C-alpha atoms as one frame of an Amber mdcrd trajectory, in Angstrom:
protein
  13.930 -14.960   5.623  14.468 -18.726   4.714  13.701 -19.764   8.253  10.481
 -17.663   8.307   9.451 -19.227   5.027   9.952 -22.778   6.334   8.113 -21.952
   9.463   5.093 -20.498   7.550   4.990 -23.407   5.397   4.831 -25.831   8.272
   2.073 -23.721   9.671   0.287 -23.678   6.342   0.392 -27.555   6.174  -1.332
 -27.644   9.545  -5.273 -27.249   9.928  -4.971 -26.891  13.681  -3.113 -23.729
  14.140  -3.862 -21.584  17.373  -3.522 -17.811  17.316  -0.629 -18.120  19.856
   1.410 -20.115  17.359   1.288 -17.559  14.602   4.484 -15.668  14.101   2.488
 -12.641  12.876  -0.802 -11.131  14.181  -0.077  -8.786  17.072  -3.785  -7.912
  16.646  -5.132 -11.462  16.763  -6.853 -10.765  20.200  -8.889  -7.994  18.580
 -12.362  -9.596  17.456 -12.968  -9.621  13.607 -15.966  -7.529  14.108 -13.926
  -4.493  15.122 -12.589  -4.327  11.565 -14.525  -3.268   8.493 -15.885  -6.623
   7.082 -15.093  -5.580   3.406 -11.631  -4.616   4.330 -10.821  -7.738   6.187
 -12.185  -9.947   3.297 -10.309  -7.931   0.812  -7.058  -8.306   2.981  -7.373
 -11.999   3.351  -7.558 -12.468  -0.259  -4.515 -10.171  -0.924  -2.549 -11.844
   1.735  -3.182 -15.282   0.311  -0.664 -14.485  -2.398   1.974 -14.796   0.394
   0.553 -17.917   2.228  -2.089 -20.724   1.629  -3.082 -20.491   5.353  -6.221
 -18.453   5.752  -5.470 -18.011   9.538  -1.950 -16.478   8.586  -3.442 -14.284
   5.793  -6.165 -13.073   8.291  -3.465 -12.219  10.855  -1.443 -10.219   8.409
  -4.534  -8.489   7.129  -5.621  -7.486  10.623  -2.184  -6.131  11.440  -2.313
  -3.821   8.376  -5.903  -2.583   9.051  -4.999  -1.948  12.615  -2.478   0.539
  11.186  -4.701   1.920   8.463  -8.372   1.090   8.340  -8.759   1.431   4.573
  -5.398  -0.233   3.730  -6.711  -2.590   1.145  -8.759   0.039  -0.617  -5.505
   2.204  -0.871  -3.551  -0.887  -1.951  -6.029  -1.680  -4.752  -5.838   2.069
  -5.932  -2.127   2.003  -5.896  -1.871  -1.047  -7.875  -4.336   0.235 -10.375
  -2.464   3.459 -10.734   0.767   1.437 -11.227  -0.898  -0.641 -13.980  -1.991
   2.664 -15.768   1.456   4.137 -16.101
């Protein structure tokens, strides 16, 4: 995990990251337009809690959305339910 974090930090410091350099994002080759724009925007914001790099955040979000199209709506609901307990 430490090596992954070091690698992500290096990538986060670079403004010039190509999709093939990302350690995540098996769905990078799928155009953004194939995802619900609202969900993708929500996802990028959520994933920024793990990285300062928008490309990495988007790659992670796209992976989640490829598995579940409303992932971030469900996540927000779950987090709200947890806060109410």
